[in-house]
TORKOLKOL-134492 format. One record per residue: residue in one letter; x, y, z of N, C-alpha, C, O in turn. Coordinates in steps of 0.1 Angstrom, whole numbers, plus 5000, padded with zeros to 4 digits. Atoms other than C-alpha are relative to their C-alpha. Layout:
<pts>
   residuo     nX     nY     nZ    caX    caY    caZ     cX     cY     cZ     oX     oY     oZ
         a      X      Y      Z      X      Y      Z      X      Y      Z      X      Y      Z
...
</pts>
This chain:
<pts>
   residuo     nX     nY     nZ    caX    caY    caZ     cX     cY     cZ     oX     oY     oZ
         m   4988   5002   4992   4943   5032   4675   4997   4993   5012   4986   4995   5019
         s   5003   5008   4988   4946   5007   4703   5000   5009   5013   5009   5018   5014
         p   5001   4992   4988   4936   5022   4737   5013   4996   5009   5017   4985   5010
         h   4988   5002   4992   4966   5027   4760   4997   5004   5015   4992   5015   5018
         v   5003   4998   4986   4961   5023   4798   5013   5000   5008   5021   4991   5007
         l   4989   4999   4991   4987   5034   4823   4995   4996   5014   4986   5001   5020
         v   5003   5005   4987   4985   5014   4856   5012   5004   5009   5023   5000   5007
         l   4990   4997   4990   5004   5030   4885   4999   4989   5010   4990   4988   5018
         g   5000   5013   4993   5014   4998   4902   5007   4999   5013   5010   5009   5020
         g   4994   5003   4987   5030   4982   4932   4992   4992   5009   4996   4988   5020
         t   5008   5008   4991   5001   4962   4946   4996   4987   4992   4998   4986   4980
         t   5005   5012   5006   4986   4928   4940   4989   5003   4989   4989   4996   4979
         e   5011   4996   5010   4956   4944   4923   5005   5006   4987   5000   5003   4977
         a   4994   4994   5012   4978   4963   4899   5005   4989   4991   5004   4990   4979
         r   4994   5011   5008   4995   4931   4888   4988   4992   4993   4989   4988   4982
         e   5012   5008   5006   4961   4913   4883   4994   5008   4989   4991   5003   4978
         l   5006   4991   5010   4947   4943   4864   5009   5000   4987   5004   4999   4976
         a   4991   4999   5012   4978   4945   4841   4999   4987   4992   4998   4987   4980
         g   5001   5012   5007   4974   4908   4833   4987   4999   4992   4987   4994   4981
         l   5013   5001   5007   4937   4911   4824   5000   5010   4988   4995   5007   4978
         l   5000   4990   5011   4943   4943   4803   5009   4995   4988   5006   4996   4977
         a   4991   5005   5010   4973   4927   4785   4993   4989   4991   4996   4986   4980
         a   5007   5010   5007   4949   4898   4775   4989   5005   4992   4983   4997   4984
         c   5011   4995   5008   4924   4921   4760   5005   5004   4986   5015   5011   4985
         p   4995   4997   5013   4928   4922   4722   5000   5015   4997   4990   5022   4999
         g   5000   4987   5005   4940   4955   4709   5003   5010   5011   5003   5022   5008
         v   4998   4991   4989   4947   4970   4744   5015   5000   5003   5021   4990   5005
         r   4986   4998   4996   4981   4984   4753   5000   5004   5015   4993   5013   5018
         v   4999   4997   4986   4990   4984   4790   5014   5003   5004   5023   4995   5001
         t   4986   4997   4994   5020   5000   4808   4998   5001   5015   4989   5009   5019
         t   5000   4999   4985   5026   4995   4845   5012   5008   5004   5023   5004   5000
         s   4990   4992   4995   5046   5021   4862   5003   4996   5015   4994   4996   5023
         l   4996   5003   4987   5066   5011   4893   5010   5011   5005   5018   5016   4997
         a   4991   4989   4995   5084   5036   4916   5014   4995   5001   5023   5004   5001
         g   4987   5005   5000   5114   5013   4918   5005   4999   5015   5017   4997   5017
         r   4995   5001   4986   5115   5011   4956   5002   4985   5004   5008   4983   5015
         v   4998   5015   4997   5113   4972   4956   5011   4995   4990   5010   4997   4978
         s   4988   5004   5008   5146   4957   4944   4997   4989   4990   5004   4988   4979
         r   5003   5011   5009   5131   4926   4928   4985   4999   4998   4979   4989   5003
         p   5014   5001   5003   5096   4932   4915   4997   4988   4992   5006   4984   4983
         g   5004   5012   5007   5078   4902   4901   4997   5004   4985   4996   5015   4982
         a   5003   4998   5014   5071   4897   4864   4986   5006   4998   4977   5003   5006
         l   5013   4994   5003   5043   4918   4849   4997   4998   4986   5006   4998   4977
         d   5004   5001   5014   5023   4914   4818   4999   5014   4994   4997   5024   5001
         g   5000   4987   5006   5024   4943   4793   5014   5007   5001   5024   5000   5005
         e   4988   4992   4998   5050   4970   4793   5002   5005   5014   4992   5007   5022
         v   4997   4996   4986   5068   4981   4825   5009   5012   4999   5019   5013   4991
         r   4992   4988   4999   5082   5015   4834   5005   5001   5014   4996   5000   5023
         i   4995   4999   4987   5105   5019   4864   5005   5015   5003   5012   5020   4994
         g   4995   4987   4996   5111   5052   4882   4989   5011   5000   4978   5009   4995
         g   5009   4989   4999   5094   5085   4889   4998   5008   4987   5005   5006   4977
         f   5003   4993   5012   5079   5109   4864   5005   5015   5001   5005   5022   4991
         g   4997   4986   4998   5091   5142   4879   4989   5008   5004   4987   5020   4999
         g   5011   4993   4995   5060   5152   4897   4988   5000   4990   4988   4993   4980
         a   5013   5000   5008   5025   5160   4883   5003   5005   4986   4997   5000   4976
         d   4997   4994   5013   5039   5181   4854   5007   4989   4991   5004   4988   4979
         g   4993   5010   5008   5062   5153   4843   4991   4988   4996   4992   4983   4985
         l   5010   5011   5003   5034   5127   4845   4991   5005   4989   4988   4997   4980
         a   5009   4994   5010   5011   5150   4825   5007   4999   4986   5001   4996   4976
         r   4993   5000   5013   5038   5153   4798   5001   4986   4995   5000   4983   4983
         w   4999   5014   5004   5043   5115   4798   4986   4995   4994   4986   4988   4984
         l   5013   5004   5005   5005   5110   4793   4998   5005   4986   4993   4997   4978
         r   5002   4994   5014   5005   5133   4763   5009   4993   4990   5005   4989   4979
         e   4990   5006   5010   5037   5119   4747   4997   4986   4997   5000   4981   4985
         h   5002   5014   5002   5026   5083   4751   4985   4997   4997   4981   4986   4996
         r   5014   5002   5004   4990   5089   4741   4992   4991   5009   4985   4981   5004
         v   5007   5009   4990   4975   5074   4773   4985   5004   4999   4982   5016   5000
         d   5015   4998   5000   4937   5070   4772   4994   4999   5013   4983   5004   5015
         a   5006   5002   4987   4931   5061   4808   5011   4997   5010   5021   4991   5007
         v   4991   5003   4990   4950   5060   4841   4993   4993   5012   4982   4997   5016
         v   5005   5007   4988   4944   5035   4870   5011   5001   5010   5021   4996   5009
         d   4991   4999   4989   4961   5045   4902   4997   4988   5010   4988   4988   5018
         a   5001   5012   4992   4966   5011   4918   5012   4999   5010   5017   4988   5012
         t   4989   4999   4991   4993   5022   4942   4995   4996   5014   4983   4995   5017
         h   5003   5003   4986   4994   5015   4980   4991   5011   5005   4993   5023   5001
         p   5009   4989   4995   4967   5034   4999   5007   5011   5007   5002   5022   5008
         f   4993   4990   4993   4994   5053   5017   5010   5007   4991   5018   5015   4996
         a   4991   4993   5010   5013   5064   4985   4994   5013   4996   4990   5015   4985
         t   5007   4988   5003   4999   5099   4988   5006   5009   4990   4999   5016   4983
         g   4993   4992   5009   5025   5116   4967   4996   4997   4985   4992   5006   4978
         i   5003   5003   5013   5019   5097   4935   4985   5001   4997   4981   5004   4986
         t   5015   4998   5001   4981   5097   4941   4997   5015   4997   4988   5017   4988
         a   5003   4986   5002   4981   5135   4943   5005   5004   4986   4999   5012   4979
         n   4994   4996   5013   5004   5138   4912   4991   4994   4989   4989   5001   4979
         a   5008   5006   5011   4982   5114   4892   4987   5008   4999   4982   5010   4987
         a   5012   4992   5001   4951   5134   4901   5002   5013   4993   4994   5017   4984
         r   4997   4987   5007   4967   5167   4890   5003   4998   4985   4998   5006   4977
         a   4997   5002   5014   4981   5152   4858   4988   4996   4992   4986   5000   4980
         a   5012   5004   5008   4948   5136   4848   4991   5012   4998   4985   5014   4987
         a   5008   4988   5002   4930   5169   4854   5006   5009   4990   4998   5015   4982
         a   4993   4991   5009   4956   5188   4834   4999   4995   4985   4998   5003   4976
         t   5000   5006   5013   4954   5164   4804   4986   4996   4995   4984   4994   4983
         g   5014   5005   5004   4917   5154   4805   5000   4985   4998   4990   4980   4993
         v   5000   5014   5001   4927   5118   4807   4992   4994   5011   4994   4997   5023
         p   5008   5006   4990   4901   5097   4826   5009   4992   5010   5018   4985   5006
         a   4992   5007   4990   4915   5084   4859   4991   4994   5011   4981   5000   5014
         v   5007   5006   4989   4903   5061   4887   5010   4994   5009   5021   4990   5005
         a   4991   5007   4990   4919   5049   4919   4994   4987   5004   4982   4985   5007
         l   5004   5014   4997   4918   5012   4926   5005   4998   5015   5017   4997   5017
         r   4997   5001   4986   4917   5008   4964   4992   4988   5006   4980   4989   5007
         r   5006   5011   4993   4910   4975   4982   4993   5005   5013   4999   5015   5019
         p   5006   4995   4988   4886   4980   5011   5009   4999   5012   5017   4989   5013
         g   4992   5000   4987   4902   4988   5045   4995   4989   5009   4984   4983   5007
         w   5004   5009   4990   4901   4965   5074   4989   5005   5010   4989   5018   5012
         r   5010   4996   4990   4872   4966   5099   5001   4991   5012   5003   4979   5011
         p   4999   5008   4987   4873   4955   5136   4988   4991   5001   4977   4994   4997
         g   5011   5010   4997   4852   4925   5147   5000   4998   5015   5008   5003   5022
         p   5001   5004   4986   4842   4910   5180   5014   4995   5006   5020   4987   5000
         g   4988   5004   4994   4872   4907   5203   5012   5008   4996   5023   5007   5003
         d   4989   4991   5004   4894   4932   5185   5002   5011   5010   4993   5017   5015
         r   4997   4988   4992   4912   4958   5206   5008   5010   4992   5020   5011   4993
         w   4993   4991   5009   4920   4984   5180   5000   5014   5005   4990   5019   5011
         h   4999   4986   4997   4932   5019   5185   5003   5007   4987   5014   5005   4981
         s   4998   4993   5013   4927   5041   5154   5007   5013   5002   5003   5021   5010
         v   4992   4987   5000   4952   5069   5148   5001   5005   4986   5000   4998   4976
         a   5000   4993   5013   4957   5094   5120   5014   5000   4994   5016   5003   4983
         s   4987   4999   5004   4995   5091   5118   5010   4991   5007   5006   4986   5018
         l   4990   5007   4993   5027   5073   5127   5004   5007   5013   5007   5000   5023
         g   4997   4992   4988   5034   5101   5152   4990   4997   5011   4994   4995   5023
         e   5010   5003   4990   5001   5095   5170   5001   4985   5005   4999   4983   5017
         a   4998   5014   4996   5008   5057   5170   5012   5000   5010   5010   4993   5020
         a   4989   5001   4990   5042   5063   5187   4997   5006   5013   5001   5001   5023
         a   5004   4994   4987   5027   5086   5213   4991   4991   5008   4991   4992   5021
         l   5009   5009   4993   5002   5059   5222   5007   4988   5006   5002   4982   5015
         l   4994   5013   4997   5026   5030   5225   5004   4998   5015   5001   4987   5020
         p   4995   5003   4986   5041   5035   5260   4989   4995   5009   4992   4988   5019
         e   5010   5005   4991   5007   5029   5276   4994   4987   4996   4985   4982   5003
         l   5006   5012   5005   5000   4998   5256   5009   4988   5002   5004   4976   5002
         g   4991   5011   4999   5031   4977   5259   5015   5004   4998   5018   5015   4995
         r   4986   4997   5000   5069   4974   5259   5007   4993   4988   5018   4996   4984
         r   4994   5008   5011   5075   4949   5230   4990   5002   4988   4979   4997   4988
         v   5009   4995   5011   5061   4962   5197   5003   4993   4987   5015   4991   4983
         f   4999   5006   5013   5055   4944   5164   4996   5011   4990   4985   5015   4989
         l   5002   4989   5009   5059   4972   5138   5000   4996   4986   5010   4992   4980
         t   5001   5004   5014   5046   4965   5103   4994   5011   4992   4984   5009   4984
         t   5005   4989   5007   5042   4999   5088   5008   5003   4988   5006   5014   4982
         g   4991   4998   5012   5067   4995   5060   5013   5006   5004   5017   5008   5015
         r   4986   4996   4997   5103   5007   5056   5002   5015   5001   5013   5019   5005
         l   4998   4985   5000   5096   5044   5055   4993   5005   5013   4983   4999   5018
         g   5007   4994   4989   5086   5067   5084   5003   4995   5013   4996   4999   5023
         l   4998   5006   4987   5102   5048   5112   5007   5010   5010   5008   5007   5021
         a   4994   4990   4991   5118   5080   5125   4989   5004   5011   4993   5009   5021
         a   5011   4997   4990   5084   5085   5143   5002   4993   5013   4997   4997   5023
         f   4999   5008   4988   5094   5058   5167   5015   5000   5006   5018   4993   5015
         a   4986   5000   4996   5131   5067   5171   5002   5006   5014   5013   5004   5020
         e   4998   4994   4987   5125   5086   5204   4993   4992   5011   4989   4997   5021
         l   5006   5010   4990   5112   5055   5223   5010   4990   5004   5009   4978   5001
         p   4989   5009   4996   5144   5040   5237   4995   4989   5010   5002   4979   5011
         e   5005   5009   4990   5124   5022   5264   4993   4988   4994   4990   4978   5001
         l   5008   5011   5006   5105   5000   5239   5009   4992   4991   5019   4997   4985
         h   4993   5009   5010   5117   4970   5219   4991   4999   4988   4979   4996   4989
         f   5008   5001   5012   5106   4969   5183   5005   4988   4991   5017   4987   4989
         l   4998   5009   5011   5103   4940   5159   4995   5006   4987   4983   5007   4986
         v   5004   4993   5012   5103   4957   5125   5000   4990   4988   5010   4985   4985
         r   5001   5009   5011   5090   4937   5096   4997   5008   4987   4988   5016   4987
         s   5003   4994   5013   5092   4949   5060   5006   4992   4989   5014   4983   4991
         v   4995   5007   5011   5099   4937   5025   5014   5003   4997   5022   4995   4994
         e   4987   4995   5003   5129   4958   5019   5007   5006   5013   4999   5009   5023
         p   4994   4995   4988   5155   4970   5045   4994   5014   5004   4994   5023   4995
         p   5005   4987   4996   5140   4999   5065   5010   5012   4999   5022   5009   5001
         e   4991   4989   5001   5154   5034   5061   5001   5006   5014   4992   5007   5022
         p   4998   4994   4987   5170   5050   5092   4994   5014   5000   4992   5020   4989
         p   4997   5006   4987   5166   5064   5117   4990   4990   5005   4978   4991   5002
         l   5009   5011   4994   5152   5033   5135   5000   5003   5015   5008   5010   5020
         p   5000   4999   4985   5142   5030   5171   5013   4994   5005   5019   4985   4999
         p   4987   5005   4995   5173   5024   5193   5000   4985   5002   5010   4979   5000
         d   5000   5015   4997   5162   4989   5203   4990   4994   4990   4978   4992   4992
         a   5008   5005   5011   5150   4974   5170   5007   4988   4994   5019   4987   4992
         e   4996   5012   5007   5152   4940   5154   4993   5000   4987   4980   5001   4987
         v   5006   4999   5013   5146   4939   5117   4998   4986   4994   5006   4977   4994
         l   5003   5012   5006   5128   4910   5100   4995   5003   4986   4985   5009   4984
         l   5004   4998   5014   5127   4910   5062   4992   4988   4995   4996   4977   4995
         a   5009   5011   5005   5097   4890   5048   4990   5006   4992   4986   5018   4993
         r   5011   4996   5009   5071   4892   5022   4988   4991   5002   4989   4979   5002
         g   5012   5008   4998   5035   4881   5026   4997   4991   4988   5004   4993   4978
         p   5010   5000   4990   5011   4864   5024   5005   4992   5013   5014   4984   5012
         f   4997   5006   4987   5013   4854   5061   4987   4993   5006   4976   4999   5004
         t   5012   5008   4995   4990   4828   5078   4998   5005   5015   5007   5010   5021
         v   5004   4996   4986   4972   4834   5111   5009   4992   5010   5015   4997   5019
         d   4992   5009   4991   4990   4804   5127   5015   5005   5000   5021   5005   5011
         g   4986   4995   5001   5024   4817   5115   5002   5013   5008   5012   5015   5014
         e   4999   4988   4993   5017   4851   5129   4999   4998   5015   5006   5005   5023
         k   5001   5003   4985   5007   4837   5163   5013   4995   5005   5017   4998   5016
         i   4987   5005   4996   5039   4818   5164   5011   5011   5002   5018   5012   5012
         l   4991   4989   5000   5059   4849   5156   4997   5009   5012   5007   5013   5019
         l   5004   4991   4989   5040   4870   5182   5004   4994   5014   5009   5001   5022
         r   4996   5007   4988   5046   4844   5209   5015   4999   5002   5020   5002   5013
         e   4985   5002   4999   5083   4838   5201   5007   5013   5004   5017   5013   5011
         h   4994   4987   4997   5090   4875   5203   4994   5008   5012   4997   5019   5015
         r   5006   4995   4988   5068   4881   5233   4994   5014   4998   4996   5023   5006
         i   5006   4987   5005   5049   4909   5215   4989   5004   5009   4980   4996   5013
         d   5010   4994   4992   5027   4932   5236   4989   5007   4992   4978   5008   4995
         v   5009   4991   5007   5012   4954   5209   5005   5000   4985   5016   4999   4982
         l   4998   4999   5014   5009   4955   5171   4997   5013   4994   4987   5020   4998
         v   5002   4988   5007   5013   4986   5150   5000   4998   4985   5010   4992   4980
         t   5001   5002   5015   5002   4986   5113   4992   5011   4994   4985   5019   5000
         k   5008   4991   5007   4987   5007   5086   4988   4992   4994   4989   4980   4992
         d   5012   5006   5006   4952   5001   5072   5002   4998   4985   4995   5005   4977
         s   4998   5003   5014   4964   4986   5039   4989   4992   4994   4987   4992   4982
         g   5011   5008   5005   4935   4962   5036   5006   4987   4994   5018   4986   4993
         g   4996   5012   5007   4936   4929   5018   5002   4988   5009   5003   4990   5021
         e   4999   5012   4993   4940   4893   5028   5015   4996   5003   5017   4989   5013
         a   4986   5005   4999   4978   4889   5023   5006   5002   5014   5014   4994   5018
         t   4993   4996   4987   4988   4906   5056   4989   5001   5011   4993   5007   5022
         a   5010   4998   4990   4955   4904   5075   5002   4990   5011   4995   4991   5022
         g   4998   5010   4989   4967   4873   5095   5004   5005   5013   5001   5000   5023
         k   4995   4994   4988   4985   4895   5120   4989   5005   5009   4989   5005   5021
         l   5011   4995   4992   4952   4911   5130   4992   4989   5007   4988   4991   5019
         a   5007   5011   4994   4935   4878   5136   5008   4994   5011   5003   4989   5021
         a   4991   5005   4990   4965   4866   5155   5000   5008   5012   5000   5003   5024
         a   5001   4991   4989   4965   4896   5177   4987   4999   5008   4987   4999   5020
         r   5013   5002   4994   4928   4891   5184   5000   4988   5008   4995   4987   5019
         d   5000   5013   4993   4933   4855   5193   5008   5000   5012   5006   4993   5022
         l   4991   4999   4988   4961   4864   5217   4996   5011   5009   5003   5013   5019
         g   5005   4990   4991   4942   4893   5232   5009   5013   5000   5010   5020   5010
         l   4991   4989   5001   4968   4919   5220   4993   5013   4994   4985   5011   4985
         p   5005   4987   5006   4960   4956   5213   5007   5002   4986   5018   4998   4984
         v   4995   4996   5013   4964   4969   5177   4999   5015   4998   4988   5020   5001
         v   5001   4986   5003   4973   5004   5168   5000   5001   4985   5009   4997   4978
         l   5003   5000   5014   4959   5010   5133   5001   5014   4995   4993   5023   4999
         v   4999   4987   5006   4970   5040   5112   4990   5001   4989   4990   4993   4979
         r   5011   4999   5010   4940   5052   5092   5006   5005   4986   5017   5011   4986
         r   4996   4996   5014   4943   5058   5054   4998   5015   4999   4989   5021   5004
         p   5002   4986   5003   4948   5093   5042   4989   5001   4990   4987   4992   4982
         p   5011   4999   5010   4918   5106   5022   5006   5002   4986   5017   5007   4984
         l   4997   4997   5014   4919   5107   4984   4999   5014   4997   4991   5021   5003
         p   5001   4985   5004   4924   5141   4967   4986   5003   4995   4979   4994   4991
         d   5013   4996   5005   4893   5160   4959   4998   4997   4985   5007   4999   4977
         g   5003   5003   5014   4876   5149   4927   5005   4986   4995   5002   4982   4984
         v   4995   5013   5004   4893   5114   4927   4989   4990   5004   4986   4989   5016
         s   5010   5011   4997   4868   5085   4925   5008   4987   5001   5018   4985   4995
         a   4993   5012   4997   4877   5051   4938   4991   4988   4997   4979   4989   4998
         v   5007   5013   5001   4867   5015   4930   5007   4990   5009   5019   4991   5012
         p   4994   5009   4989   4872   4986   4954   5007   4987   4995   5014   4981   5002
         d   4994   5012   5005   4884   4958   4931   5003   5001   4985   4999   5010   4978
         v   4995   5000   5014   4899   4949   4897   4988   4999   4990   4988   5006   4980
         s   5012   5000   5009   4865   4940   4881   4994   5013   4999   4989   5017   4988
         s   5006   4986   5001   4852   4974   4890   5008   5009   4992   5003   5018   4985
         a   4991   4992   5008   4882   4990   4875   4999   4998   4985   4998   5007   4977
         l   5002   5004   5014   4878   4971   4843   4986   5006   4994   4986   5011   4983
         a   5013   4995   5004   4841   4981   4842   5001   5015   4998   4995   5020   4988
         r   4999   4985   5001   4850   5018   4847   5008   5003   4987   5004   5013   4981
         l   4993   4997   5012   4875   5016   4819   4992   4998   4987   4993   5005   4977
         d   5010   5003   5011   4848   5002   4795   5008   4999   4987   5004   5005   4977
         l   4992   5001   5012   4874   4991   4770   4993   4992   4989   4997   4993   4977
         g   5007   5006   5011   4849   4970   4752   4993   5009   4991   4990   5005   4979
         a   5007   4991   5009   4834   5001   4738   5011   5008   4992   5007   5017   4984
         s   4990   4992   5006   4868   5014   4726   5002   4995   4985   5011   5000   4978
</pts>
């Protein structure tokens, strides 16, 4: 029987992995998307939209669809699905691996402030600036809703969920973004401080270089740890090697 791989998607790496798996003779690949993006791009292989109903629902789906391996290639901050995937894999005995691109690292000239949560980021902002470029995604912005004295430029792919900061301007855009383009944006909006999550990757790293070139501080929200027992690989080639489908 052809091996069946479930890719929990939503990232560039998930899309690349699905394409490579779909091109493998005899391999069946299903990519699962949470459905939070209204217009996801085309994907190779089969596509499933929507949640599973928690860890138990995912475990049931793995059994019913005879899944041989799971690759969690979700966003590094998608803690709910990562926890559910770990529990479902353990319950069913299906091998699982997390695909996580390396996080960003500060270099010479960077003025980074590392925090553990959006709440910690919000508490730090008043001492760093008055005009904030907020690129933490469309969820969790309530953490900044009690800062009426600050102006926020909020950038996200989809419209952010309320509550928003009282003085907020929303910019809907999808990367990749260039360093030069980010510098223009920061200057035009007279930004004092950047807030972002450590998602890693090149597509949105331009804002960090732009902030460094302009001498701006960056508040960086650290990634949550992976659940106990979950192993991670840094790239698509490593995920393929871990799956070892050539031996199937």
